C-alpha positions, -999 to 999 in steps of 0.1 A, spaced: 0 0 0 13 34 -9 4 64 13 0 97 -3 9 126 20 -20 149 28 -20 182 10 -3 172 -23 -13 156 -57 10 135 -78 12 126 -114 36 100 -129 47 99 -165 67 69 -178 88 64 -209 101 100 -211 135 108 -225 159 132 -206 153 157 -235 115 156 -229 121 161 -192 141 192 -200 115 205 -222 88 201 -196 111 218 -170 117 247 -194 80 252 -201 71 256 -164 74 289 -146 104 293 -123 81 303 -94 61 271 -95 51 253 -64 55 218 -79 85 194 -75 97 173 -104 117 141 -99 131 122 -129 147 88 -128 154 65 -157 125 76 -179 100 81 -151 89 116 -142 70 123 -110 53 157 -106 43 166 -70 20 197 -66 7 209 -33 -30 214 -31 -42 249 -30 -57 246 5 -23 233 18 -4 262 2 -27 288 19 -25 270 53 13 273 53 12 311 49 
C-alpha cells in the first residue's frame, strides 16, 4: 500500500527521455510550487493542493 501525503497531488509519466524532461522543465514557470523528480525515464510531478499552500502562509 502506498500512502500519499495529505495536501499534495502526484502525477507519474513513464517512458520519457531526458530531453523531454528538460522541455517540460523549461515550459514551467520558475516560481512554480511543484516538484519534479526524474529517474530512468519516469517523471513524478508533485503539486501541493491549494488549501495546503494557503494554510502554510
